[in-house]
C-alpha positions in Angstrom: 29.1 49.2 28.0 29.1 46.6 31.2 25.2 46.6 30.7 25.3 45.7 27.0 27.7 42.9 27.9 25.3 41.9 30.3 22.5 41.9 27.8 24.3 40.4 25.3 25.5 37.1 27.6 21.6 37.2 28.7 20.4 36.9 25.3 23.1 34.2 24.4 21.8 32.2 27.3 17.8 32.5 26.3 18.9 31.4 22.9 21.0 28.4 24.0 18.2 27.4 26.3 15.8 27.9 23.8 17.3 25.6 21.1 18.0 23.0 23.9 14.7 22.6 24.8 12.7 20.1 23.7 10.4 20.3 20.7 6.8 19.0 20.4 6.9 15.8 18.4 4.9 17.1 15.6 7.9 19.6 14.7 9.9 16.6 14.1 7.8 15.3 11.0 8.0 17.5 8.1 4.7 18.3 6.4 5.9 16.9 3.1 6.6 13.3 4.8 3.8 10.7 3.5 1.1 9.9 5.8 2.6 6.2 5.6 5.8 7.3 7.2 4.2 8.8 10.3 2.4 8.0 13.5 -0.5 9.9 14.8 -2.8 9.4 17.9 -6.4 8.2 18.0 -9.2 8.7 20.2 -11.6 5.5 20.9 -15.2 6.6 20.7 -15.0 10.3 20.7 -18.6 10.3 19.7 -19.8 9.7 23.3 -21.1 12.3 25.3 -19.4 11.3 28.3 -16.0 11.8 26.7 -16.8 14.8 24.9 -20.1 17.0 25.1 -19.8 17.9 21.5 -18.1 16.2 18.8 -16.2 19.1 17.6 -14.6 19.4 21.0 -12.6 16.0 20.2 -11.5 17.5 16.9 -10.2 20.5 18.5 -7.7 18.4 20.0 -6.6 17.5 16.4 -6.8 13.6 16.4 -5.1 11.6 13.7 -8.1 9.1 14.1 -11.7 9.2 15.8 -14.1 6.4 15.4 -18.0 6.2 15.1 -20.4 3.1 15.8 -22.8 3.0 13.1 -26.4 0.6 13.1 -28.0 0.5 9.9 -31.7 0.6 11.2 -33.7 -1.8 9.4 -36.9 -0.3 10.6 -36.3 3.1 9.8 -33.6 2.6 7.1 -31.8 5.5 8.8 -27.7 5.2 9.9 -27.6 5.3 13.7 -24.6 6.4 15.7 -24.3 4.6 18.9 -22.5 2.4 21.0 -25.4 0.0 22.2 -28.6 1.0 20.8 -29.5 -0.4 17.6 -32.6 1.8 17.2 -31.6 5.0 18.3 -29.1 7.3 18.5 -26.7 8.1 21.7 -24.1 10.5 20.5 -22.7 14.1 20.6 -23.0 15.0 17.1 -25.5 18.0 16.5 -27.6 19.4 13.4 -25.3 22.1 12.3 -25.0 24.4 9.3 -22.2 26.5 10.4 -18.9 26.0 12.4 -20.4 28.3 14.8 -23.4 25.9 15.6 -21.1 22.8 16.3 -21.0 23.6 20.1 -24.8 23.8 20.6 -28.0 22.2 20.1 -29.4 19.1 20.6 -27.3 15.8 20.3 -28.2 12.5 19.5 -28.3 12.4 15.8 -27.8 10.2 12.7 -24.6 9.5 10.9 -25.4 12.2 8.4 -25.2 14.9 11.0 -21.8 13.5 12.5 -20.4 13.6 9.2 -21.5 17.3 8.8 -19.8 18.1 11.9 -16.7 16.7 10.7 -17.2 18.4 7.3 -17.8 21.9 8.6 -14.8 21.7 11.5 -12.4 20.9 9.1 -13.6 24.0 6.8 -12.8 25.9 9.8 -9.7 24.3 10.3 -8.1 23.9 6.8 -4.6 22.9 8.3 -5.7 20.2 10.2 -5.6 16.4 9.4 -5.4 14.0 7.8 -8.0 12.6 10.1 -8.8 8.7 9.7 -12.5 8.1 10.2 -13.2 4.5 11.6 -16.7 3.3 11.2 -17.3 0.1 12.9 -20.8 -1.1 11.3 -22.2 -3.0 14.4 -24.2 -5.5 13.0 -22.8 -5.0 9.2 -24.3 -3.7 6.2 -28.0 -4.4 5.4 -28.4 -4.2 1.5 -31.8 -5.9 1.5 -33.0 -2.6 3.5 -31.1 -0.2 1.4 -28.1 0.2 3.7 -25.5 -1.4 1.7 -22.1 -0.5 0.5 -23.5 1.8 -2.3 -25.7 3.9 -0.1 -23.0 4.4 2.3 -21.0 5.8 -0.4 -23.5 7.9 -1.2 -24.0 9.3 2.4 -20.3 9.9 2.6 -20.2 11.5 -0.9 -22.9 13.7 0.2 -21.8 14.8 3.6 -18.0 15.1 3.1 -17.7 15.6 -0.4 -14.0 16.8 -1.5 -12.9 16.4 1.9 -12.9 12.6 1.3 -9.3 10.9 0.1 -10.8 7.8 -1.7 -9.3 4.4 -2.9 -9.5 5.9 -6.2 -7.0 8.6 -5.3 -4.9 6.1 -3.9 -4.7 3.8 -6.5 -4.1 6.5 -9.5 -2.5 4.3 -12.5 -1.6 1.4 -10.4 -3.2 -2.2 -10.8 -4.7 -2.4 -7.0 -4.6 -0.5 -3.9 -2.0 -2.8 -2.6 0.4 -1.8 -5.7 -0.3 1.9 -4.7 0.6 1.1 -1.3 3.7 -0.7 -2.1 5.1 2.1 -4.3 4.2 4.5 -1.6 1.8 6.4 -3.5 0.3 7.9 -0.3 0.2 11.8 -0.5 2.0 13.8 2.1 0.6 15.4 5.2 0.7 18.7 3.8 -1.4 17.4 0.6 -4.0 15.4 3.0 -4.4 18.5 5.1 -8.1 19.1 5.6 -9.0 15.3 4.4 -10.5 12.6 5.9 -9.7 9.0 5.1 -12.4 6.4 5.9 -12.1 2.8 6.6 -14.5 0.3 7.9 -14.6 -2.8 10.1 -16.9 -5.5 11.1 -18.8 -4.8 14.0 -18.7 -6.5 17.4 -22.7 -7.8 16.9 -21.8 -8.9 13.1 -19.1 -11.1 14.8 -21.3 -12.8 16.9 -24.2 -13.1 14.5 -24.1 -17.0 13.2 -26.3 -16.1 10.5 -24.1 -13.1 8.8 -22.4 -14.8 6.2 -21.2 -11.9 4.7 -18.9 -9.6 6.9 -18.4 -5.8 6.1 -14.8 -6.3 5.0 -15.5 -8.9 2.4 -18.8 -7.2 1.4 -17.1 -3.7 0.9 -13.7 -5.3 -0.8 -16.3 -7.1 -3.6 -17.9 -3.7 -4.0 -14.5 -2.1 -4.7 -13.8 -5.1 -7.1 -17.2 -4.7 -8.7 -16.8 -0.9 -9.2 -13.3 -1.2 -10.7 -14.3 -3.8 -13.2 -17.1 -1.6 -14.6 -14.7 1.5 -14.5 -16.5 3.3 -11.7 -13.9 2.9 -8.5 -14.3 6.5 -8.3 -17.7 6.0 -6.7 -16.0 4.4 -3.7 -15.7 6.8 -0.8 -14.2 4.3 1.7 -11.4 1.8 2.2 -12.2 -2.0 3.7 -9.8 -2.7 6.8 -8.6 -6.1 7.8 -9.4 -6.0 11.3 -7.9 -7.9 14.4 -4.0 -8.8 14.4 -2.8 -11.7 12.6 1.0 -13.0 11.8 2.2 -13.0 8.4 -0.1 -11.2 5.7 -3.7 -11.3 7.6 -5.3 -10.7 4.0 -4.9 -14.6 3.5 -7.6 -15.3 5.6 -10.0 -14.2 2.6 -10.6 -17.1 0.5 -11.4 -14.8 -2.6 -8.1 -13.9 -3.6 -9.2 -11.2 -6.0 -10.7 -9.4 -2.7 -6.8 -9.1 -0.9 -4.9 -6.6 -2.9 -8.0 -4.0 -1.8 -6.8 -4.0 1.9 -4.0 -1.5 2.6 -5.3 -0.7 6.0 -5.1 -2.8 9.1 -6.8 -2.3 12.5 -6.1 -4.7 15.5 -5.2 -4.7 19.3 -1.8 -3.1 20.1 -1.1 -5.9 22.7 -1.5 -8.7 20.2 0.7 -7.0 17.5 3.5 -6.2 20.4 3.4 -9.4 22.3 2.0 -11.9 19.8 5.1 -12.2 17.5 3.6 -10.5 14.9 6.3 -8.8 12.4 4.9 -5.5 12.1 7.7 -4.0 10.4 6.2 -5.8 7.0 3.5 -3.2 7.5 5.8 -0.3 7.3 7.9 -1.9 4.7 5.0 -1.9 2.4 3.6 1.4 3.4 0.3 -0.1 4.7 -1.3 2.1 7.2 -1.4 0.1 10.8 -4.0 1.3 13.6 -3.3 -0.2 16.6 -5.7 0.0 19.3 -6.1 0.1 22.8 -2.7 1.1 23.1 -2.4 1.8 26.8 -3.1 -1.8 27.4 0.2 -3.1 26.3 2.2 -4.6 28.9 3.1 -2.8 31.5 -0.2 -0.8 31.1 0.3 2.7 31.7 -3.4 4.2 32.0 -4.8 7.2 30.2 -4.4 9.8 32.8 -0.7 10.5 32.7 0.7 12.4 29.6 4.2 11.5 29.9 3.1 7.6 30.1 1.3 8.4 27.3 3.9 10.0 25.2 6.0 7.1 25.7 3.5 4.4 24.9 2.8 6.5 22.0 6.5 6.7 20.8 6.9 2.9 21.6 4.5 1.9 19.1 5.7 4.4 16.5 8.9 2.6 16.7 6.8 -0.8 16.2 5.3 0.9 12.9 2.0 1.6 14.0 0.3 4.4 11.8 -2.2 5.7 14.5 -1.7 4.6 18.5 -5.5 4.6 19.5 -6.8 4.5 23.2 -9.2 6.5 25.4 -6.6 9.6 25.3 -9.3 12.2 26.1 -8.1 12.8 29.5 -4.6 13.5 28.1 -5.7 16.2 25.5 -2.1 17.2 25.3 -0.9 14.2 23.3 -3.7 13.9 20.9 -2.3 16.2 18.3 1.1 14.9 18.4 2.8 13.3 15.2 5.9 11.1 15.1 8.2 9.6 12.5 7.1 5.9 11.7 9.8 3.4 12.2 
């Protein structure tokens, strides 16, 4: 009898300890929560070989966002993936026909192969995601060489297929993407499992090119407007994003007012959002997706090697209405899959 009483007390104690133990941050977010009401973690430049040997290894950590730097090669008319080489590939993507082939083979492949890697990995992990795929077009589109928005849509469609969550799906019966976002028409995380949301930002080289008078954001937004007018919005496979933090409604920078309702994703420096007097509550109140980059640099900087500091920073930015807190988090893989409620 005494032994039974001891075991009963022990079991009660263990149960109490289990219930009292902190749960993973992701457990606090119900899968039926709209993606607009959650905060995930992004990994900056996960395609670089110095960060991950293979792109699939970055996906194994289950990030909320990864980024690809893409160069339209105007000589060969290929889509190159590289941080600094406009005429060649420098990345960890491989030519794979199955998930088993994602961790072997020759790297330095074109954009098509990187997209294949993502599709194959998601097929093998259908419960993962949603995954935001940020594409920085380093020099912008090159429509004159057959590398404009229409051609990029075709590549995305051919390689990611039904893994994509598209502008037409968000819009539904609403007048615009803005109207859909304000109505919180974003699907739940459960509904977006296994899905990719692609968004585009202008590239660093494009910004510094004085001869480029048509930036990526404007060019793709015009593309959406034209497709919508023709009844063909379903052909669009990506979202244009407002790049760089600004106070107020940053879409007012676009002189063409008809473009503004087609921007519902915003991407900028976390420090600027936190210290620049910007009302970030405006983004969550309207259910826009807000990506905060270089999250670790917000004063006081926390670096990228301390998981506890990283978790605290991610929680801080969730409270400041970020949808994604992105940084070079590869050195603290345990924080990358976390999902928090967005303030």
